[in-house]
C-alpha positions in Angstrom: 97.5 59.2 133.6 98.8 60.6 137.1 97.3 63.3 138.7 100.6 64.4 140.1 102.1 67.5 138.2 105.9 68.0 138.4 108.0 71.1 137.9 111.8 70.8 137.3 113.5 73.7 138.2 116.6 74.1 136.3 117.3 72.9 132.9 120.9 72.1 132.5 122.8 68.9 132.3 120.6 67.4 135.2 117.4 68.9 135.2 116.6 68.4 131.3 117.3 64.5 131.3 115.4 64.3 134.5 112.2 66.5 133.1 112.2 64.4 129.9 112.0 60.9 131.7 109.2 62.3 134.1 107.3 63.6 131.0 107.0 60.0 129.6 104.6 59.2 132.5 103.8 62.6 134.1 102.6 66.2 133.0 105.9 68.3 133.5 106.7 71.8 133.5 110.4 72.4 132.7 111.3 75.9 134.3 114.5 78.1 133.7 115.1 81.9 134.0 117.1 81.7 130.9 114.6 82.7 128.0 117.3 81.5 125.5 117.4 77.9 126.9 113.5 77.8 126.9 113.4 79.0 123.6 115.9 76.4 121.9 114.3 73.4 124.1 110.6 74.4 123.1 112.3 73.9 119.4 113.4 70.5 120.5 116.9 71.5 120.6 119.5 70.8 123.4 122.7 72.6 123.2 124.0 70.6 125.9 123.6 67.4 123.7 122.3 65.4 126.7 119.1 64.9 125.1 118.7 64.2 121.6 116.0 66.2 119.4 114.2 62.9 118.6 113.9 61.9 122.0 113.0 65.4 123.3 110.4 66.0 120.5 108.8 62.8 121.5 107.3 64.4 125.0 107.3 67.9 124.0 103.9 69.6 124.2 102.9 73.1 123.2 100.0 73.5 125.5 100.6 73.4 129.4 97.2 71.8 129.9 97.7 69.1 127.8 98.1 65.7 129.5 101.4 63.8 129.8 104.3 65.5 128.5 106.7 68.2 128.8 106.1 72.0 128.7 108.7 74.6 128.7 108.3 78.0 130.3 110.1 81.0 132.1 106.8 82.3 133.5 106.3 81.7 137.0 102.4 81.5 136.6 102.9 78.2 134.9 104.0 76.4 138.0 101.1 77.3 140.0 99.3 73.9 139.3 102.2 71.9 140.2 102.5 69.9 143.5 105.9 68.4 143.2 108.9 70.8 142.8 112.4 69.3 141.8 115.1 71.8 142.1 118.2 70.9 140.0 120.1 74.2 140.0 124.1 73.9 140.4 126.0 74.5 143.7 129.4 76.1 142.9 132.2 77.4 145.0 133.5 80.9 145.1 137.0 82.3 144.2 137.9 80.9 148.1 136.7 77.6 147.4 133.5 78.3 149.7 130.1 76.8 148.8 127.9 79.5 147.0 124.3 78.7 147.8 123.1 81.7 145.9 121.3 79.5 143.0 119.6 77.4 145.7 118.2 80.3 147.7 117.1 82.1 144.5 115.3 78.9 143.2 113.8 78.3 146.5 112.6 81.9 146.5 110.9 81.2 143.2 109.1 78.0 144.2 108.2 79.7 147.5 106.0 82.1 145.5 103.8 79.5 144.2 104.0 76.9 147.2 100.5 75.6 148.2 99.3 73.3 151.1 100.3 69.6 150.6 103.2 70.5 148.1 106.5 68.5 148.2 109.9 70.4 147.2 112.5 68.0 146.4 116.5 69.0 145.9 118.7 67.2 143.7 121.6 69.7 143.9 124.8 68.5 145.6 125.3 70.1 149.2 126.7 69.4 152.5 124.3 67.7 155.0 122.1 70.2 156.5 121.4 72.6 153.5 118.0 71.4 152.6 116.4 71.6 156.1 118.6 74.4 157.6 119.2 76.7 154.6 116.5 76.2 151.9 113.3 75.4 153.9 113.3 78.6 155.9 113.4 80.4 152.8 110.4 78.4 151.6 108.5 79.1 155.0 109.4 82.8 154.9 108.1 83.7 151.6 105.2 81.2 151.2 104.0 81.7 154.8 103.6 78.3 155.1 104.8 75.8 158.0 107.3 73.1 157.4 106.2 69.5 157.6 102.5 70.6 158.4 101.5 72.7 155.2 104.4 71.7 152.9 107.0 69.0 152.8 110.8 68.4 151.6 112.7 65.8 149.8 116.1 65.2 148.7 117.3 62.8 145.7 120.9 63.5 144.7 121.9 63.8 141.1 124.1 61.4 139.6 124.2 62.3 136.2 127.5 61.9 134.3 127.5 64.6 131.5 128.3 63.0 128.2 127.7 59.4 129.2 125.1 57.7 126.8 125.2 54.3 128.8 124.6 55.3 132.1 121.6 57.8 131.6 119.4 59.1 134.4 116.9 56.1 134.4 119.8 53.6 134.4 121.3 54.9 137.7 120.2 53.9 141.0 118.5 56.8 142.9 119.1 57.7 146.4 115.7 59.3 148.0 114.7 60.7 151.2 111.9 63.0 152.8 111.3 65.3 155.4 109.1 62.8 157.2 108.7 58.9 157.0 105.5 59.3 154.9 107.0 62.0 152.6 110.1 59.7 152.1 108.0 57.1 150.7 106.0 59.4 148.4 109.4 60.7 147.1 110.8 57.1 146.6 107.5 56.0 144.9 107.6 59.1 142.4 111.4 58.5 141.4 110.9 54.4 141.3 108.0 55.2 138.7 110.5 56.0 136.3 114.0 55.0 137.4 114.6 51.3 136.1 117.7 50.9 138.1 115.7 51.1 141.3 115.9 53.4 144.2 117.4 53.4 147.9 115.2 55.3 150.4 117.7 56.9 152.9 116.2 57.1 156.5 116.7 61.1 156.5 117.3 64.0 154.2 121.0 64.8 155.9 121.8 60.9 155.3 121.1 61.4 151.6 123.0 64.8 151.2 126.1 63.1 152.8 126.0 60.1 150.9 126.1 62.3 147.9 128.9 64.5 148.8 131.2 61.5 149.7 130.7 60.0 146.5 132.7 62.7 144.7 135.1 63.2 147.6 136.0 59.6 147.5 136.9 59.8 143.8 138.5 63.1 144.2 140.8 61.6 146.9 141.7 58.4 144.9 142.5 60.6 141.9 144.9 62.6 144.0 146.6 59.6 145.2 147.5 58.4 141.5 148.3 62.0 140.6 151.0 62.1 143.4 152.3 58.7 142.2 152.6 60.1 138.5 154.7 63.0 140.1 156.9 60.4 142.0 157.4 58.1 139.1 158.0 60.6 136.7 160.9 61.8 138.9 161.9 58.0 138.9 161.9 57.9 135.2 159.0 55.0 135.5 155.7 55.0 133.4 152.8 55.6 135.8 150.4 53.9 133.4 152.5 50.8 133.2 152.7 50.8 136.8 148.8 51.1 137.3 148.2 48.6 134.4 150.6 45.9 136.6 149.0 46.8 139.8 145.5 46.4 138.5 146.0 42.7 138.0 145.1 42.3 141.4 141.4 41.7 142.0 140.8 44.6 144.5 143.1 47.3 143.2 141.0 50.4 142.5 141.6 51.3 138.6 141.9 55.1 139.1 144.1 57.2 136.4 146.1 60.4 137.0 144.7 63.5 135.3 143.2 66.7 135.6 140.2 67.2 138.0 137.7 69.6 137.0 133.9 69.9 136.3 131.2 70.8 138.4 131.2 67.5 140.9 134.4 66.3 141.6 136.4 69.5 141.6 133.9 71.4 143.9 132.1 68.8 145.9 134.7 68.0 148.5 135.0 71.8 149.6 131.3 71.4 150.5 131.9 68.6 152.7 135.0 70.4 154.2 133.2 73.5 154.8 130.8 71.8 157.0 133.6 69.8 158.9 135.2 72.8 159.6 131.9 74.3 160.8 131.3 71.6 163.3 135.0 71.9 164.5 137.0 69.5 162.5 139.6 70.1 160.2 139.4 67.7 157.3 142.9 66.9 156.5 142.7 64.2 153.8 140.0 65.8 151.6 141.7 69.0 151.5 145.0 67.3 150.9 143.3 65.7 148.0 141.9 68.9 146.7 145.4 70.5 146.8 147.1 67.9 145.0 144.3 67.9 142.2 144.2 71.7 142.0 148.1 71.6 141.4 148.0 69.4 138.3 147.5 72.0 135.9 150.6 73.9 136.9 152.6 70.3 137.0 151.5 69.5 133.7 152.5 72.9 132.0 156.0 72.9 134.0 156.6 69.4 132.5 155.7 70.6 129.1 158.3 73.4 129.7 161.0 71.2 130.7 160.6 69.0 127.6 160.7 72.0 125.2 164.0 73.0 127.0 165.5 69.7 126.4 164.7 69.9 122.7 166.4 73.2 122.5 163.2 74.8 121.6 162.9 78.8 122.4 160.3 78.9 125.1 159.2 82.4 124.5 156.9 82.6 121.4 157.0 78.8 121.2 153.5 77.6 119.3 151.5 75.1 121.3 148.3 73.5 120.1 146.2 72.5 123.0 143.7 69.7 122.0 140.4 70.0 124.1 139.1 72.5 126.7 136.1 71.0 127.9 136.2 69.3 131.6 135.8 65.9 129.8 135.9 64.0 126.7 133.1 63.8 124.2 131.2 66.4 126.0 130.7 70.4 125.6 130.5 71.0 129.3 133.2 73.7 130.2 132.4 74.3 134.0 135.5 74.3 136.1 137.7 72.8 133.4 141.1 72.3 134.6 142.5 72.4 131.1 142.6 76.2 131.4 144.8 76.0 134.3 147.5 74.4 131.6 146.7 77.1 129.4 147.0 79.8 131.5 150.3 78.5 133.1 151.9 78.0 129.5 150.7 81.4 128.4 152.7 82.8 131.5 156.0 81.9 129.8 155.1 83.9 126.7 154.1 80.9 124.4 151.6 81.4 121.7 148.6 79.1 122.5 146.1 77.7 119.8 143.1 75.7 121.2 141.3 73.4 119.3 138.0 71.9 120.6 135.3 70.6 118.3 133.1 70.1 121.2 133.2 73.4 123.1 131.1 76.4 122.7 133.4 79.2 121.5 131.4 81.9 122.8 130.9 80.3 126.2 134.7 79.8 126.5 135.4 83.2 125.8 132.8 84.6 128.2 133.9 82.2 131.0 137.6 82.1 130.6 138.5 84.8 128.0 140.2 82.4 125.7 139.6 81.9 121.7 139.0 78.7 120.6 138.7 77.1 117.4 136.6 74.2 115.7 138.5 73.0 113.0 142.1 71.7 112.9 144.6 74.3 112.1 146.6 74.0 109.2 149.6 74.7 110.8 152.5 73.2 112.7 153.5 73.8 116.5 156.4 73.1 118.7 154.2 71.4 121.0 150.9 69.3 120.8 149.1 68.8 124.2 146.3 66.4 124.5 144.5 67.6 127.6 140.9 66.1 126.6 140.3 62.8 125.0 137.8 63.6 122.5 137.3 60.9 119.7 138.2 63.3 117.1 141.7 63.5 118.3 142.3 60.0 118.6 141.7 59.7 114.9 144.3 62.2 113.9 148.0 61.8 113.2 148.9 64.3 115.5 152.9 64.0 115.0 152.0 65.5 111.7 151.1 68.7 113.6 154.8 69.2 115.1 157.6 71.2 114.1 161.0 69.2 113.7 161.9 68.5 117.3 158.5 69.4 118.3 156.9 67.5 121.3 153.7 65.4 121.7 152.4 65.6 125.6 149.5 63.1 126.5 147.7 64.4 129.6 145.0 61.6 129.8 147.4 58.6 128.7 145.4 57.5 125.9 147.6 57.9 122.9 149.6 54.8 121.3 151.9 56.7 119.2 155.3 57.9 120.1 154.8 60.5 122.6 157.6 62.7 124.5 155.6 62.9 127.7 152.6 62.0 129.8 151.2 62.2 133.4 
């Protein structure tokens, strides 16, 4: 058994799978300020569906002083005997698309209260270069009274979790690591290397590791923006975008991106973190922000295309009945954070239509709390003027969606996954 004791702060889509994995070899405390979350996890249940009950119960322990295993707690006292603190809290943006570091500040304050000499604090949250050392470390120093790189140290290892992906799990994704000194970098790297079967990459500095993470999602965002713009152009030319991409993909070095709604807590957010820092140092990032503008406009574009199709079919727009299939940000996953399906729904509601949202994966209470929208978990026994597939959940692909349409009704495929006769798609 290792003498290292690890605290994982934040038990969401990133923190829980990581804590579970570490618990196979270490003594781990999973900490979260949400007592309800602690209670459900302590019973071996994960509402995010990232870790199965069987897998979670295999490492679960009921006594904090037991050897290897995972103990869940919302009690700060339970963190005092740890020597590694791994912070996995979200890094959202505010209504003006500016980085909101509040969760990082709050979690740093929490850790600082129990920080001891020799401890290492590792951040996994996606940030712009400099946040760990320039924003978080001063909080740790101020509250703990300890001196950085003398009494305690910092590390950075950006998360690469893909929510809902059961193939690319945390242990199978190569991990970038970094430390506040070369020696600490090696310690942080060795810690992750002990559990990550895919291997690790030790970056020379924390800022390099921070920058590497934030450009991963910015690159994807820009590439998706490009094909979204292509979809708009080819739709005006009456050319099927997916057929064009299929033909172009026959070249070995063509990048296989597809048009769609870009939401979630990473791709739709992280580019703003890089753009913010770029502007602070005196550079206006044109391509990054242009990509964001294109992708943020897609909800409105999809809604307008649906309305045009309804008009062509002589269907009265006001009070038209529309069934939206899916409100999560991606398929086969309950995560509704920053979902752009909401943009489509709100735009359609603005025309006076009646919207029914069916999503068997989404938590109805969470959707109503976050977006003031009602959802159902069972396919309605009704027919509609339009059926709009916004998320490619497996359940939807098994249905005869045309049977849900009124005569002359339209079927619109945002994801480009339907093989049956459709009236429109991106």
